C-alpha positions as CSV (number, residue, x, y, z in Angstrom):
1,X,14.8,-23.6,11.1
2,X,16.4,-26.3,8.9
3,X,16.2,-25.5,5.2
4,X,14.1,-28.0,3.2
5,X,15.9,-28.0,-0.1
6,X,13.5,-30.5,-1.6
7,X,10.8,-27.8,-1.9
8,X,13.1,-25.3,-3.6
9,X,12.1,-24.8,-7.3
10,X,15.8,-24.0,-8.2
11,X,17.3,-27.2,-9.6
12,X,20.9,-26.3,-8.7
13,X,19.9,-25.5,-5.1
14,X,18.0,-28.9,-4.8
15,X,21.0,-30.8,-6.2
16,X,23.7,-29.0,-4.2
17,X,21.5,-28.6,-1.1
18,X,22.8,-25.2,-0.4
19,X,21.6,-21.6,-0.8
20,X,22.7,-19.7,-4.0
21,X,24.5,-17.3,-1.7
22,X,26.8,-20.2,-0.8
23,X,27.6,-21.3,-4.3
24,X,31.3,-21.7,-5.1
25,X,33.2,-22.4,-8.3
26,X,33.7,-26.0,-7.3
27,X,29.9,-26.3,-6.8
28,X,29.2,-25.1,-10.3
29,X,31.8,-27.4,-11.8
30,X,30.4,-30.4,-9.8
31,X,26.9,-29.6,-11.0
32,X,28.0,-29.2,-14.6
33,X,30.0,-32.5,-14.7
34,X,27.5,-34.6,-12.8
35,X,24.5,-33.3,-14.7
36,X,26.1,-33.4,-18.2
37,X,25.7,-29.7,-18.8
38,X,27.2,-28.8,-22.2
39,X,27.0,-24.9,-22.3
40,X,27.7,-21.9,-20.0
41,X,25.9,-18.7,-20.8
42,X,27.1,-15.3,-19.4
43,X,24.4,-12.7,-19.0
44,X,24.8,-9.0,-18.3
45,X,22.7,-5.9,-18.8
46,X,23.5,-3.2,-21.3
47,X,22.5,0.5,-21.2
48,X,19.2,-0.4,-22.9
49,X,18.2,-2.4,-19.8
50,X,18.0,-5.7,-21.6
51,X,20.1,-8.8,-20.8
52,X,23.0,-9.6,-23.2
53,X,24.4,-13.1,-23.7
54,X,27.8,-14.7,-24.3
55,X,27.7,-18.5,-25.0
56,X,30.4,-21.0,-24.2
57,X,30.5,-24.6,-25.3
58,X,32.3,-26.6,-22.7
59,X,35.3,-28.3,-24.4
60,X,36.9,-29.9,-21.3
61,X,37.3,-29.4,-17.6
62,X,40.3,-27.1,-18.0
63,X,38.2,-24.8,-20.3
64,X,35.3,-24.8,-17.8
65,X,37.7,-23.9,-15.0
66,X,39.1,-21.0,-17.1
67,X,35.6,-19.6,-18.0
68,X,34.5,-19.6,-14.4
69,X,37.8,-18.1,-13.1
70,X,38.8,-15.6,-15.7
71,X,35.5,-14.7,-17.3
72,X,35.8,-13.1,-20.7
73,X,36.6,-9.9,-22.6
74,X,33.8,-7.8,-24.1
75,X,33.4,-4.5,-26.0
76,X,32.1,-2.0,-23.5
77,X,31.5,0.7,-26.1
78,X,28.8,-1.5,-27.8
79,X,27.1,-2.0,-24.4
80,X,27.3,1.5,-22.9
81,X,27.2,4.8,-24.9
82,X,29.5,6.6,-22.4
83,X,32.4,4.3,-23.0
84,X,34.7,5.3,-25.9
85,X,35.6,2.7,-28.6
86,X,39.3,3.6,-28.3
87,X,39.6,2.1,-24.8
88,X,36.5,-0.1,-24.5
89,X,37.7,-3.6,-23.5
90,X,36.0,-4.8,-20.3
91,X,36.1,-8.1,-18.4
92,X,32.9,-9.8,-17.5
93,X,33.2,-12.1,-14.4
94,X,30.4,-14.5,-13.4
95,X,28.7,-14.2,-10.0
96,X,28.3,-17.8,-8.9
97,X,25.3,-17.0,-6.6
98,X,23.3,-16.1,-9.7
99,X,23.8,-19.5,-11.5
100,X,20.6,-21.2,-12.8
101,X,19.7,-24.0,-15.2
102,X,18.5,-22.3,-18.4
103,X,14.8,-23.2,-18.7
104,X,14.7,-22.7,-22.4
105,X,17.9,-24.2,-23.9
106,X,17.6,-27.5,-25.7
107,X,21.3,-27.9,-25.0
108,X,21.7,-28.3,-21.2
109,X,23.0,-25.0,-20.1
110,X,23.9,-23.1,-16.9
111,X,23.5,-19.3,-17.0
112,X,25.2,-16.8,-14.7
113,X,24.9,-13.0,-14.4
114,X,28.2,-11.1,-14.6
115,X,29.9,-8.0,-13.2
116,X,32.0,-5.6,-15.3
117,X,35.7,-4.9,-14.6
118,X,38.2,-2.6,-16.2
119,X,41.6,-3.4,-17.7
120,X,43.1,-2.9,-14.2
121,X,40.8,-5.5,-12.7
122,X,38.8,-2.9,-10.8
123,X,35.0,-2.8,-10.9
124,X,33.7,-0.6,-13.7
125,X,32.4,2.5,-11.7
126,X,29.8,3.3,-14.3
127,X,28.3,-0.2,-14.4
128,X,24.7,0.0,-13.1
129,X,25.3,-3.1,-11.0
130,X,28.3,-1.7,-9.3
131,X,26.6,1.7,-8.7
132,X,23.9,-0.3,-6.9
133,X,26.5,-2.1,-4.8
134,X,28.1,1.2,-3.8
135,X,24.7,2.7,-2.9
136,X,24.0,-0.2,-0.6
137,X,27.4,0.0,1.0
138,X,27.0,3.7,1.8
139,X,23.4,3.2,3.1
140,X,24.6,0.5,5.4
141,X,27.5,2.7,6.6
142,X,25.2,5.7,7.4
143,X,22.2,3.7,8.9
144,X,23.7,0.5,10.1
145,X,20.8,-1.3,8.3
146,X,20.4,-3.4,5.1
147,X,18.0,-2.4,2.3
148,X,15.6,-5.0,1.0
149,X,13.5,-4.4,-2.1
150,X,10.8,-6.1,-4.2
151,X,9.2,-5.1,-7.5
152,X,5.7,-5.4,-8.9
153,X,6.3,-6.3,-12.6
154,X,3.3,-5.2,-14.7
155,X,3.0,-6.0,-18.4
156,X,0.5,-6.4,-21.2
157,X,0.1,-9.5,-23.3
158,X,-1.2,-8.8,-26.8
159,X,-2.8,-11.6,-28.8
160,X,-5.4,-12.3,-31.5
161,X,-8.9,-11.4,-30.4
162,X,-10.8,-14.3,-28.8
163,X,-14.5,-13.4,-28.8
164,X,-15.3,-15.9,-26.1
165,X,-15.5,-14.9,-22.4
166,X,-14.2,-11.4,-22.8
167,X,-13.5,-9.5,-19.6
168,X,-15.1,-6.1,-19.1
169,X,-13.1,-3.2,-20.3
170,X,-10.7,-2.0,-17.6
171,X,-12.1,-4.6,-15.2
172,X,-9.5,-7.3,-15.4
173,X,-8.2,-7.1,-11.8
174,X,-7.6,-10.6,-10.5
175,X,-9.8,-12.2,-13.2
176,X,-9.6,-15.9,-13.7
177,X,-9.7,-18.2,-16.7
178,X,-11.5,-18.2,-19.1
179,X,-11.9,-14.4,-18.8
180,X,-8.1,-14.0,-18.4
181,X,-6.4,-15.6,-21.4
182,X,-2.9,-14.8,-20.2
183,X,-3.1,-17.0,-17.0
184,X,-1.2,-20.0,-18.5
185,X,1.7,-17.8,-19.7
186,X,1.9,-16.0,-16.4
187,X,1.9,-19.3,-14.4
188,X,4.6,-20.8,-16.6
189,X,6.7,-17.6,-16.3
190,X,6.3,-17.8,-12.5
191,X,7.6,-21.4,-12.5
192,X,10.6,-20.5,-14.7
193,X,11.4,-17.4,-12.7
194,X,11.3,-19.4,-9.5
195,X,13.6,-22.0,-11.0
196,X,16.2,-19.3,-11.7
197,X,16.2,-18.1,-8.1
198,X,13.5,-15.5,-8.2
199,X,11.6,-15.1,-5.0
200,X,7.9,-14.7,-6.1
201,X,5.1,-13.5,-3.9
202,X,2.3,-14.0,-6.3
203,X,0.9,-13.4,-9.8
204,X,-2.5,-12.1,-11.0
205,X,-4.3,-10.4,-13.8
206,X,-4.4,-6.6,-13.5
207,X,-7.0,-3.9,-14.3
208,X,-6.0,-3.2,-17.9
209,X,-8.1,-5.1,-20.3
210,X,-9.3,-3.9,-23.7
211,X,-9.7,-4.8,-27.4
212,X,-8.6,-2.8,-30.4
213,X,-9.3,-4.1,-33.9
214,X,-8.5,-7.8,-34.0
215,X,-6.2,-7.7,-31.0
216,X,-6.8,-8.3,-27.3
217,X,-4.8,-6.6,-24.6
218,X,-4.5,-8.1,-21.2
219,X,-2.5,-6.7,-18.3
220,X,-0.9,-9.0,-15.8
221,X,1.5,-8.7,-12.8
222,X,4.1,-10.8,-11.1
223,X,5.1,-9.5,-7.7
224,X,8.2,-10.5,-5.8
225,X,9.2,-11.0,-2.2
226,X,11.6,-8.6,-0.5
227,X,15.3,-9.6,-0.8
228,X,18.6,-7.7,-0.6
229,X,18.6,-4.9,-3.2
230,X,21.3,-6.5,-5.4
231,X,19.3,-9.7,-5.7
232,X,16.0,-7.8,-6.4
233,X,17.5,-6.1,-9.4
234,X,18.9,-9.4,-10.8
235,X,15.6,-11.1,-10.4
236,X,13.7,-8.4,-12.3
237,X,16.2,-8.5,-15.1
238,X,15.9,-12.3,-15.5
239,X,12.1,-12.2,-15.1
240,X,11.7,-9.7,-18.0
241,X,13.9,-12.0,-20.2
242,X,11.8,-15.0,-19.3
243,X,8.4,-13.3,-19.9
244,X,9.5,-12.0,-23.3
245,X,11.0,-15.4,-24.4
246,X,7.8,-17.3,-23.3
247,X,5.6,-14.8,-25.1
248,X,7.7,-15.2,-28.3
249,X,7.4,-19.0,-28.0
250,X,3.6,-18.7,-27.6
251,X,3.3,-16.4,-30.6
252,X,2.0,-13.5,-28.6
253,X,3.5,-10.0,-28.0
254,X,4.4,-8.7,-24.6
255,X,5.3,-5.2,-23.4
256,X,6.4,-3.5,-20.2
257,X,5.8,-0.1,-21.8
258,X,4.4,2.5,-19.4
259,X,1.5,3.5,-21.7
260,X,0.3,1.6,-24.7
261,X,-2.9,3.5,-25.6
262,X,-5.1,6.4,-24.7
263,X,-7.4,6.2,-21.7
264,X,-6.4,2.8,-20.5
265,X,-4.4,1.6,-17.5
266,X,-0.6,2.0,-17.9
267,X,2.0,-0.4,-16.5
268,X,4.1,0.6,-13.6
269,X,7.0,-0.9,-11.7
270,X,6.1,-0.2,-8.1
271,X,9.0,-0.8,-5.7
272,X,8.4,-2.0,-2.1
273,X,11.2,-1.4,0.4
274,X,12.2,-2.0,3.9
275,X,15.2,-1.5,6.2
276,X,16.3,-4.7,8.0
277,X,18.8,-5.4,10.8
278,X,19.4,-8.9,12.4
279,X,16.3,-10.2,10.6
280,X,14.0,-7.6,11.9
281,X,12.0,-4.9,10.1
282,X,13.5,-1.6,11.4
283,X,10.7,0.5,10.0
284,X,8.0,-0.7,12.4
285,X,7.7,-0.4,16.2
286,X,4.7,-1.8,18.0
287,X,2.8,-2.1,14.7
288,X,3.4,1.5,13.6
289,X,5.8,3.2,11.3
290,X,8.8,4.6,13.3
291,X,11.3,7.3,12.7
292,X,13.4,5.1,10.4
293,X,10.4,4.8,8.1
294,X,9.7,8.5,8.2
295,X,13.3,9.4,7.4
296,X,13.2,7.0,4.4
297,X,9.9,8.4,3.2
298,X,11.4,12.0,3.5
299,X,14.3,10.9,1.3
300,X,12.1,9.4,-1.3
301,X,9.9,12.5,-1.5
302,X,12.8,15.0,-1.5
303,X,14.6,13.2,-4.4
304,X,11.5,11.9,-6.2
305,X,11.7,14.4,-9.1
306,X,15.3,13.3,-9.9
307,X,14.6,9.6,-9.3
308,X,12.4,9.7,-12.4
309,X,15.6,10.0,-14.4
310,X,16.2,6.3,-13.6
311,X,12.7,5.0,-13.2
312,X,10.8,6.9,-16.0
313,X,13.2,7.0,-18.8
314,X,11.3,7.7,-22.1
315,X,8.6,10.2,-23.2
316,X,5.7,7.7,-22.8
317,X,6.5,7.5,-19.1
318,X,4.9,10.9,-18.7
319,X,1.7,9.9,-20.5
320,X,1.1,7.4,-17.6
321,X,1.9,9.9,-14.8
322,X,-1.4,11.9,-15.2
323,X,-4.0,12.9,-12.6
324,X,-7.0,10.7,-11.7
325,X,-5.2,7.4,-12.4
326,X,-3.6,5.0,-10.1
327,X,-0.3,6.7,-10.9
328,X,1.2,9.6,-8.9
329,X,1.7,13.2,-10.0
330,X,2.0,14.9,-6.6
331,X,4.9,14.5,-4.2
332,X,3.2,13.2,-1.1
333,X,2.6,10.0,0.9
334,X,-0.2,8.2,2.7
335,X,-1.7,4.9,3.9
336,X,-3.3,2.6,1.4
337,X,-3.9,5.5,-1.1
338,X,-2.9,4.4,-4.6
339,X,-2.8,8.0,-5.9
340,X,0.1,9.1,-3.7
341,X,3.8,8.8,-4.6
342,X,4.8,6.8,-1.5
343,X,2.2,4.4,-0.2
344,X,2.2,2.5,3.1
345,X,0.3,-0.7,2.2
346,X,-2.2,-2.4,4.5
347,X,-0.2,-4.4,7.0
348,X,-0.9,-7.3,9.4
349,X,0.1,-5.6,12.6
350,X,-3.3,-6.1,14.2
351,X,-6.1,-8.7,13.9
352,X,-4.2,-11.3,12.0
353,X,-4.8,-14.1,14.5
354,X,-8.4,-13.0,14.9
355,X,-9.0,-13.2,11.2
356,X,-7.4,-16.6,10.9
357,X,-9.4,-17.9,13.9
358,X,-12.6,-16.6,12.4
359,X,-11.9,-18.2,9.0
360,X,-10.8,-21.5,10.5
361,X,-12.7,-22.1,13.8
362,X,-11.2,-25.6,14.3
363,X,-7.6,-24.6,14.0
364,X,-5.5,-23.6,17.1
365,X,-4.1,-20.2,16.2
366,X,-0.6,-19.2,17.4
367,X,0.2,-15.5,17.7
368,X,3.0,-14.4,15.3
369,X,5.0,-11.2,14.6
370,X,4.0,-10.1,11.1
371,X,6.0,-6.8,11.1
372,X,8.3,-8.2,8.4
373,X,5.4,-8.0,6.0
374,X,5.2,-4.2,6.2
375,X,6.8,-2.3,3.4
376,X,6.9,1.2,2.0
377,X,6.1,1.5,-1.7
378,X,7.5,3.9,-4.3
379,X,4.9,4.1,-7.0
380,X,6.1,6.3,-9.9
381,X,8.6,4.0,-11.8
382,X,7.6,2.0,-14.8
383,X,8.9,-0.7,-17.1
384,X,11.3,1.7,-18.9
385,X,13.4,1.9,-15.7
386,X,17.0,0.9,-15.5
387,X,16.3,-1.4,-12.5
388,X,19.9,-1.2,-11.2
389,X,20.1,2.5,-11.3
390,X,16.6,3.0,-10.0
391,X,17.2,0.8,-6.9
392,X,20.5,2.4,-6.4
393,X,18.8,5.8,-6.5
394,X,16.2,4.7,-4.0
395,X,19.0,3.6,-1.7
396,X,20.6,7.0,-2.1
397,X,17.3,8.6,-1.3
398,X,17.0,6.6,2.0
399,X,20.5,7.5,3.0
400,X,19.6,11.2,2.1
401,X,16.6,11.0,4.3
402,X,18.7,9.9,7.3
403,X,21.1,12.8,6.6
404,X,18.4,15.5,6.3
405,X,18.2,17.7,9.4
406,X,14.4,18.2,9.1
407,X,13.4,14.8,7.6
408,X,10.7,14.0,10.2
409,X,9.0,17.3,9.8
410,X,9.4,17.1,6.1
411,X,7.6,13.8,5.9
412,X,4.8,14.9,8.3
413,X,4.1,18.0,6.2
414,X,3.6,15.8,3.1
415,X,1.3,13.2,4.6
416,X,-2.2,13.2,3.0
417,X,-5.2,11.2,4.2
418,X,-7.8,12.6,1.8
419,X,-8.6,12.4,-1.9
420,X,-6.4,15.2,-3.2
421,X,-8.3,15.5,-6.4
422,X,-11.6,16.2,-4.6
423,X,-12.6,19.9,-5.0
424,X,-13.1,20.1,-1.2
425,X,-9.4,19.3,-0.8
426,X,-8.0,21.8,-3.3
427,X,-5.9,23.5,-0.6
428,X,-4.1,20.2,0.1
429,X,-3.3,19.7,-3.6
430,X,-2.1,23.3,-4.0
431,X,0.6,23.0,-1.3
432,X,2.1,19.8,-2.9
433,X,4.9,19.9,-5.4
434,X,4.7,17.9,-8.6
435,X,6.6,15.2,-10.4
436,X,8.3,16.1,-13.7
437,X,6.0,16.1,-16.8
438,X,8.7,15.1,-19.4
439,X,12.2,13.6,-19.7
440,X,13.5,17.1,-20.1
441,X,12.0,18.1,-16.8
442,X,13.4,15.0,-15.2
443,X,16.9,15.8,-16.5
444,X,16.6,19.3,-15.0
445,X,15.7,17.8,-11.6
446,X,18.6,15.3,-11.8
447,X,21.0,18.1,-12.5
448,X,19.7,20.0,-9.5
449,X,20.1,16.9,-7.2
450,X,23.1,15.3,-8.8
451,X,25.4,16.0,-5.9
452,X,23.2,13.8,-3.7
453,X,23.7,10.9,-6.1
454,X,27.4,11.6,-6.6
455,X,28.1,11.9,-2.9
456,X,30.5,9.3,-1.4
457,X,31.4,8.2,-5.0
458,X,28.2,6.3,-5.6
459,X,27.0,7.6,-9.0
460,X,30.0,8.6,-11.2
461,X,29.7,12.1,-12.7
462,X,30.1,10.7,-16.2
463,X,27.2,8.4,-15.6
464,X,25.0,11.3,-14.5
465,X,26.2,13.3,-17.5
466,X,25.3,10.4,-19.8
467,X,21.8,10.1,-18.2
468,X,21.2,13.9,-18.7
469,X,22.2,13.7,-22.3
470,X,19.9,10.7,-23.0
471,X,16.9,12.4,-21.3
472,X,17.4,15.7,-23.0
473,X,18.0,14.0,-26.3
474,X,14.2,13.2,-26.5
475,X,13.4,16.9,-26.9
476,X,10.1,16.2,-25.2
477,X,9.6,19.3,-23.0
478,X,6.4,20.3,-24.8
479,X,5.5,16.9,-26.2
480,X,2.4,16.3,-24.2
481,X,1.0,19.6,-25.4
482,X,2.0,19.0,-29.0
483,X,0.5,15.5,-29.0
484,X,-2.6,16.4,-27.0
485,X,-5.3,13.7,-27.5
486,X,-4.2,12.8,-31.0
487,X,-4.4,9.0,-30.9
488,X,-2.3,8.5,-34.0
489,X,0.6,10.6,-32.6
490,X,0.3,8.8,-29.3
491,X,0.3,5.4,-30.9
492,X,3.4,6.3,-33.0
493,X,5.2,7.1,-29.7
494,X,3.9,3.9,-28.2
495,X,5.3,1.9,-31.1
496,X,8.6,3.6,-30.9
497,X,9.1,2.7,-27.2
498,X,7.1,-0.5,-27.1
499,X,10.0,-2.8,-26.1
500,X,11.6,-0.4,-23.6
501,X,13.3,-1.7,-20.5
């Protein structure tokens, strides 16, 4: 199929008429010169999970060439706590495929995400982006397949209470205007994210909706399309930056925090995954999950307790992971069930043509293969996640599932097709192991599993040590018992971690 670049929302793609994966230095220079771009911005994540920025005003063509070729020098100790100040200089080198036209800057600017390199010109082994790259390389080596990922980015918009057309409490799912006040901000964010290269599936309002005092809280979600894991992480990082910046411009607050009050829906970061080879979904055969999928699921379940170290990284994460919510607490999997840890969403393997024919009687329906739409969803992460380390960890888990001797039986033993919280199914619940209940528990699980993450040199030992120290530094082993249902104490925690991720 011939690519129609005119429909692409990415201005640089439309201008160059090529995919971002094909961008070269000469392409960037041509776009800058011919479109009178005056500024280059380097972007890169710090240990806090937020994008950092280095601005360059373009003085002349030689300086532009130097920026794009040599990158720049930065202080690594100010970005990562596990780098010592005595030897902290790092290089940041732009990745041309990430270039986008800054949607906010009054000065015409092209932004690019960067990779970190040491004084010897080697990739920084503790950089989350490089860890993710290594995880993908080892997964491909073991399985012969590529790993594609997409995220569901949930967030709350907090604004002054508008008494008109209030949605019902905790009934905001897919609400429309005027009952959903955050629709315009969400639509604008989707437009901007797409213009930066983000592959968006859809956006909608979510369940969470409530008022408190003179404030209104509305939960929304933007869901992406599956792309190679490296691109998926970059897209989530840029999307968070765009959402926060738009909220600031609109004079409203916005948070990805996992839990922001008592008894209301928390915000997750569900991750959908699939294994691909030669453009085909290798987790589905004849419309059903195959052994590849079961091995991946086994890996997710076996390493799930330690994956929380990268996907649930502050104490409020564990106020979201409680029973009887659409958030998992038990290590199991199932079809369509939103209380399990690993969910197999409803697919389009049967009946798609029949449904289309029924809805559109006058249209000639052509049969298609919809197997690429099938994914496997990991549901415990939240907005506190380090998206690079989380996705790297998930890739490690898939590889681990393929290396487990008993992975197929392991997965089959943990499949549930009932409501595990129903009294009639108590025996099913009792045989399932549990996710951690605190950052301290998560650290203990990571320490137990650390060799799986360190295997083949994917996660450096010093990075695991730093993660363990961070998690244990919260001293939250008994926090849920200490706080109980005390709303003041819970809200103090919420405020402390409000801008996480």
